[in-house]
C-alpha positions in Angstrom: -8.0 -25.7 -13.2 -8.7 -22.5 -14.3 -4.9 -21.4 -14.4 -5.2 -20.2 -17.9 -7.7 -17.4 -16.3 -5.3 -16.0 -14.1 -2.3 -13.9 -14.9 1.1 -15.3 -13.6 2.5 -13.1 -11.3 6.1 -11.3 -12.2 9.1 -13.2 -11.4 10.9 -12.2 -7.8 14.3 -11.6 -7.8 15.5 -15.1 -7.3 17.2 -15.3 -4.0 17.8 -18.4 -2.3 15.7 -18.6 0.5 14.0 -14.9 0.0 9.9 -14.9 0.7 8.7 -14.1 -2.8 6.3 -11.3 -3.0 3.0 -13.4 -3.6 0.2 -10.8 -4.5 -2.5 -10.3 -1.9 -1.0 -13.1 0.9 -3.4 -11.7 3.8 -6.4 -10.8 1.7 -6.6 -7.4 2.9 -7.4 -5.9 -0.7 -10.9 -5.7 -0.9 -10.5 -5.6 -4.7 -11.6 -8.5 -7.3 -11.3 -9.5 -10.6 -14.6 -10.0 -13.3 -15.2 -13.6 -11.5 -15.3 -11.8 -8.1 -12.3 -13.5 -6.9 -9.9 -11.7 -4.4 -6.7 -9.4 -6.1 -4.5 -12.0 -7.1 -5.8 -15.3 -6.5 -8.7 -17.1 -8.9 -11.1 -19.6 -7.4 -12.4 -23.2 -8.9 -14.1 -26.0 -7.6 -14.8 -29.3 -9.2 -17.0 -30.0 -12.4 -20.6 -29.0 -11.8 -23.1 -27.1 -10.5 -21.7 -24.5 -8.0 -20.7 -25.9 -4.5 -18.9 -23.5 -2.6 -18.7 -19.8 -1.9 -14.8 -17.8 -1.7 -15.7 -14.7 0.4 -13.1 -12.0 2.2 -14.3 -12.4 6.0 -14.0 -10.3 8.4 -14.5 -12.3 11.4 -11.6 -13.6 13.0 -9.3 -13.1 11.2 -5.7 -14.5 12.2 -4.5 -10.9 11.4 -5.0 -8.1 9.6 -9.1 -7.0 9.1 -9.8 -10.1 6.3 -9.2 -13.2 5.8 -10.3 -15.9 3.2 -13.4 -18.5 3.2 -14.0 -21.4 1.2 -17.3 -23.0 2.4 -18.6 -25.9 1.0 -22.7 -25.4 -0.1 -23.7 -28.1 -3.2 -22.4 -31.7 -4.1 -19.3 -31.3 -5.6 -16.3 -32.7 -3.5 -14.2 -29.7 -3.7 -13.0 -26.1 -3.8 -9.8 -24.3 -3.9 -8.5 -20.9 -4.4 -4.7 -20.3 -6.1 -2.0 -18.2 -7.2 0.2 -18.7 -10.1 3.9 -18.0 -9.9 6.5 -18.3 -12.4 8.7 -21.3 -11.6 11.9 -20.9 -14.2 14.0 -18.3 -12.0 13.6 -21.2 -9.2 14.7 -24.3 -10.6 16.5 -26.4 -8.4 15.2 -24.6 -5.2 12.2 -25.9 -3.0 9.4 -23.7 -3.1 7.9 -23.2 0.4 4.5 -22.3 1.6 3.8 -21.4 4.9 -0.2 -20.6 5.6 -2.5 -20.6 8.6 -5.6 -22.7 8.4 -9.0 -22.6 10.3 -11.6 -24.8 10.2 -15.3 -25.4 10.9 -16.9 -28.6 10.7 -14.6 -29.8 7.7 -15.3 -33.4 6.5 -14.1 -36.1 4.1 -10.7 -35.6 3.1 -10.5 -32.4 4.9 -9.0 -29.0 3.9 -5.2 -27.9 3.3 -2.0 -25.7 1.7 -1.8 -26.5 -1.8 1.5 -26.3 -3.7 2.1 -27.8 -7.4 5.0 -27.8 -9.9 3.6 -27.5 -13.6 5.7 -28.1 -16.9 3.5 -26.9 -19.8 -0.2 -27.2 -17.8 1.4 -31.1 -16.6 1.9 -31.3 -12.9 5.7 -32.4 -12.5 5.1 -32.3 -8.4 2.5 -31.4 -6.0 1.9 -31.3 -2.2 -2.4 -31.1 -1.0 -1.5 -31.5 2.4 -3.0 -35.7 2.5 -1.0 -36.7 5.5 -1.6 -33.6 7.4 -5.3 -33.0 6.2 -7.3 -30.6 8.9 -10.3 -32.0 9.7 -12.9 -31.0 12.1 -13.6 -27.6 13.4 -9.9 -25.8 14.9 -8.7 -22.7 15.9 -6.1 -21.1 13.4 -2.5 -23.3 13.0 0.2 -22.9 10.8 0.9 -25.5 8.3 3.9 -25.8 6.3 4.7 -27.5 3.2 7.5 -27.7 0.4 7.5 -28.9 -3.2 11.1 -29.4 -5.3 10.8 -26.9 -8.8 11.8 -29.7 -11.0 14.3 -29.1 -14.5 11.3 -28.0 -16.8 9.2 -26.6 -14.8 7.6 -23.2 -15.9 5.0 -22.2 -13.0 4.0 -22.9 -9.5 0.5 -22.4 -8.1 0.2 -22.2 -4.0 -3.3 -21.9 -2.4 -5.7 -23.8 -0.5 -8.5 -26.7 -0.8 -11.3 -27.7 1.1 -12.1 -31.3 -0.1 -15.8 -31.9 1.3 -18.4 -30.6 3.3 -17.8 -27.3 6.2 -15.5 -24.2 6.0 -11.4 -23.6 5.6 -10.0 -20.2 6.9 -6.9 -19.1 4.9 -5.1 -16.3 5.8 -0.9 -14.9 6.2 0.4 -17.0 3.0 4.1 -17.0 2.7 5.8 -18.4 -0.2 10.2 -18.5 -0.5 12.5 -20.5 -2.6 15.0 -22.4 -1.0 18.1 -24.3 -1.2 16.6 -28.5 -1.2 
């Protein structure tokens, strides 16, 4: 991933079960970074020619004025969007990511939320919704995934990924750190 290109969000107060204040969790901000990604987020895809578009979309958001659309436009197997959170204050807790997804013609491995816990760039644990991957054409559905924040963790990456063709919309993300 291109995690080094994104700024790490400051840690929220470590209150068990409290919601963490993600930057732009509903994609309402129209501010974009120099790469064109939504405020607070960074996009990436599998190596190769540009194969995914990442667009603030005003067509049928779950709430507010916009959602984020990830759309396959080429041969690469996945495209994703993520945000980095400092993990150290939450070691021993469980990261819980909730978000709303809808899809159009999602094929291959499908679409899902992503949650990774890392230490020095190495993955300690991850949840990519492999068992509940979203395929086909669906309306807005709420999903929740969890991952333990293990000792040594220095960052948590939250986001969503489209693994194949079609389109994925993402809206209204919530992150919390809860007791296991």
